[in-house]
N, C-alpha and C positions, 0 to 999 in steps of 0.2 A: 504493499500500500504506499503510495507516494503521499507524504504529508505536505499539505499546502495551507489549510485553514486552521488557525489556532485561536482559541479564546483564552484570555488570561483573566482570572477571577481575582479581584482585590486590587485596589489602587494605593497600596502602601509602598514601603521601600522596595520590597521584593517584586511587587507587581509592576512598578515603573521600570525597574531594571530588566525584568523579563520581557516586558512589552517593547522596550527599546532594543534589547539585544535581538529578539526574534525578528523585529522589523528590519534592523540593519542586515540580517542575514537572509532576507528575501521572502520571509513568510508573510501571509496575509493575516494581520493580527487585529483582533477585537479585544478591547479592554472593558471589563465590566466593573462598575462601582455602584454601591448603593447610594453614594452621596450625589445628590442633585447639584450641589455647589461645585464639586470636582469635575463632574460632567460638563457643567456650564463653562467653567474656566478653560478646560481643555478644548471644548467645541469652539469657543471664541478665539482660542489660540491656533485654530486650524488643526486640532488634534496633534500638535507637535510637542514633543518632549525634548528638551535640551539635556545632553549628557556630558559628563567629564569623568576623568579617572583613567582606568586601564585601557579604555578604548580611544583615548585622546579626547578631543572636544568636538562637538557638533550638534546637529538637531536631526531628528527623524520624525516622520509623519505617520501616525498609526492609521490603519484603514477605518476603524470605527471605535468610538467611545460611547458607551450606552449604560443606562441603569434599568433597562428592560431585559429581564433574563431570557425571555423567549427569543428576542432578537439576538442576544449575545450567543446563544447556543445554536442558532440556526445555521446549519452547514458546517459546524465545527467538527474537526476530526480528533483533535486532542484538546482537552480542557485542562489548562494548568492552573491549579488552585494555589495561590501564594498568600494564604490566609493564616493569621495567628490561630493557634489551637482552640482557644475559647470561642472563635468565630466559626469553626467547622460546621457545627450543627445547623446554624442559621443558613449557611450557603448550601449545604447538602439538602436541606428541606426545600430550598428555593429551586435548585436545579432538578429535583426529582421529577416534576411533571414533563420536563423537556429533554431529559438525558436519555439517550438511546443505547442499546446494546452494541451498536456499531462504533460508538465513541469510546475513547479512553480517557479516564479521569487520572491525571497525574498530579498527586498532592506534593507540591514542592514548596515547603516540606510537609511530610505527614506526621512529623514529630514522633510520638510513640503511640501506637494503636490506632493511628489515623485511618489507615485503609480498612481495618476491621470495623471501626466506627462507621465509616462510610458504607461498607457492605451491609451493615445492620440497618442503616436508614434507607438505602436505595433498594435493597432486596437482592434476590439471587440473579446471577447471569450477567452481571456487569463486569467490565474490565477496569481494574483499579491498580494503579502503581503509586508507590510513595517513596520519597527520598528521606534519608535520615536527617538532612539539614538543608537549608536553602542553598541554591546553586550560586548565590552572589553574596558578597558583603557590600551593602549599599545604604545610602542615606538620601532621602529626598531633601533638597534644599528649598523647594517651594512646590506648588501644585503643577509646575511646568518644567521642573528641573530635577535630575537625579545625579548623585555622585557615586561611582562604582569603584571600590578599591580592590575588589577580587571577583573574578569570573571564571568560568570553565572549571569549576570545582569537581573533583572526582567523587561526587556524592554516591552513597550506596543506595541502590534502588531495589525494592522488593515488589513482587507482583501478587495480587489476590484475584483469583486463586492461583496458586503456584504452578498448577499444571499448564497455565497459559503463559508462563514466563517467557518462553522463546519468542513468540510472536509479539507480545505486548512490549517486552523490553526492547526488541528490535525497532519497533515504531517510535518509542520514546527516545531511543538513542539516535535515531535519525534527526532528532530535533536538538537533543543535548548530547553530543557525541562523546563527552568525557565521563559520562556516568559509569558506575561499576555495578555489575549484577549481584544482588544478594540472593541467598538460597530461597528465602521466602520473607513474608512480612514480619515474622518474628525477629529475623536478623536485622532488618531495617529498624524495627521498633527499638531493639536494644542498642542500636548504633547511634542513638540520639545523644550526641556528646554535649549539646547545649544544656541538657538537663544535668550534666555533671558539673558545670562550672558557673552557670547563671544563678541557681538558687543559693549555693554556699556564698558566692560573691555578694549577692544582695543581702542575704540574711546576716552574714557576719560583718557587713559594712553598714548595717541599717542606720546606726547613729550618724555616721559620716555622710551618708546619702541625705538624710533629713536635715542635717546641720548645713551642709554646703549646697544642697539642691543639686547634687550630682556633679559638682565642679572638681572632678578628678578623673583620671584615665582609668576606666573600670578594670580592664584586663591587665594593664601594665602596673598601675599603682595599687589597685584594689585587691588583686590576687597576690597576697604576700606569701611568704614561705609557709607560715602556719595554716593559712587558708588553703594553700596547696596540699598540705597534709590531709585535710578534711576531703578534698576532691579525690585524692588518691584512695582513701578508705571507701568513699562512695563509689568510686569506679570499680574497686574489688567486688563490691556487692553486685553491681550491674553485670559484671562478667560471670560471677558465680550463678546468678539467676538465669542468665542466657544459657549456660552450660547444661542446666537442668532440662532444657528444651533441645539439646543437641547442637547448640550454637556456640562456637569457639571464637571469641573476639580478641582483637588486639587491644592494648591499653589506651588510656585517654590521649597520651602524647602521640601515639601512632595514628589514632583516629583524627586528631587535629592535623597531623602532617598529611594524611591522605586526603583531607579536605582542602589542603593548600593553605592552611592557616598557621603553620609553624615551620621552623627550619629542620633540617636533618639533625642538627645538634639538639634541638628541642625534643625531637622524637627519641633520640638515642639516650637521653638522659633518664627516661622512664620516670619522670617527675613532673607533676602538673604545674608546679611553680615555674620550672625552667621552660616548659612548653609554652606557657603564657608569656613569659618574658621575651621569648624568641618569636612571638607572633607579630610580624610586621604589619599584616593587613588589619589586625585588630587594635594595633597600638594607639591610633588616634582617637578611638571611640571613647566618648565620655560616659560616665555612670548615668543611670536614670535620674531624672529630676526628683522622683519620689518613689516610694515603695509600691505605689499603685502603677505597676508597669508589667509589661509582658514577660520580663525576665522572672517575675514572681509568679503571675497568674498562669501564663502559658507553660512555663517549664516545670511548674508544679503539677497543674492540672493535666497537661498533655505530655508529661515527661516522667516525673517521679511517681505519680499515682499509678499509671498503667504498669510501669516496671515493678513497683512494689506489689501490686495486686497479682501480677503474673508470677513473681518470685514466691510470694507466700502461698499461692495455690500449689506450687511445685514443692512446698516444704523447705524453701530457702529463707533463712532469716536475713532481714535487711535493716538492721537497727539504725544506722546513720541515715538511710533513706527515710525511714519512718519518722525519725526525730526531726528532720528538716521539714517534712510535711506538717507535722504537729506544730512546730515552732512558727512556720509561715502562717498557719491558720490562726494561732494565737496573736501574732503581730497584726494581721489584717482582719480579724474577727470574721473568718470565713471557715466553712466546712469543706476543705479542699477534697476530701474523700468523696463527698456527695457531689460536688461540682465538677470533679475531674473525670477522666476517661476510665470508668470503672469496668469490671468484667461484664457487668450488665449492658453497658453502653457499647461494648465490643461484641455483644451477642455471645459471650462465653460463660455466663453465670451458671448454666446448668451442665457445664462440661468439665471433666477432669483434665489434668494437664496433659495426659497422653492423648486424650481425644482432641485437644487443641492442636497438637502436632499434626494429627490427621486432617483436622478441619481446614487448616490453612492451605492444604493442597486441593 
């Protein structure tokens, strides 16, 4: 199947980066946003997005910008969902009436449990792929401009159901040539490295974030050696839980290197602190202005919660993971277990862990 028509869902940092990238590479791109204001601004700007960073500087004109989901999905071959985890359910519910079994939903990123959550909402027979992290490191500078510091990342992509991996992965790879094939969506779920350093970084810097409103470099200054120790312990739990499902993963630093976000020295140190210090692409990024941020909500709800749920179902203890979820809930006065991607939301609540291994195929 020759891919020509692509719809990008979400007009955040990743959505703008994806829409610009795919347009520059010759695809016919439709960008969907729920925001009437963003649609108006882009329409009045001739649907042009200015870009800077790793691609140089320039402007590109998107084919369509819309907030009508039926229009957005009309004729789409691949639907690229670049939406923060807490927004998945809203988008999935909106695409359901118009999404067909000929289309491929590519959740970039799917975070943890994203494809399983999507399959539970959409129903049987659909083609879903998810990446473990976003293909870009990008920040919008306005509603008509995006800065991209990293692209062409070798993200890990799992397919649901896994028996369709060959054809679905080939189609997505035709659009994102640098992706790496995961064995299944359990592997991509446990490869969510953002969930390894965002929650510890935010929770253990909570006072600094609130006092300075995020006026420090999150990855470079905020991930100190001691916070790196917590990340290393958390990462051990992630890999142990994955092994219970037959998935053998490399450590945090290797995952960061594979995603193009640290140096070889950072990888070979096998130390989260060193990997973050060596992360040139992330070095400029400031901390969140408040705790009310996706590093908290997204990476707990769509990262640590599904990993913890899957781990505990397989009889794997994850005390650091659970402690971070509980502490985040206390800080934010939220029930992240209830709000997060639970076994029930992934359609797994009545399955044993061995049944889940069969189910993903």
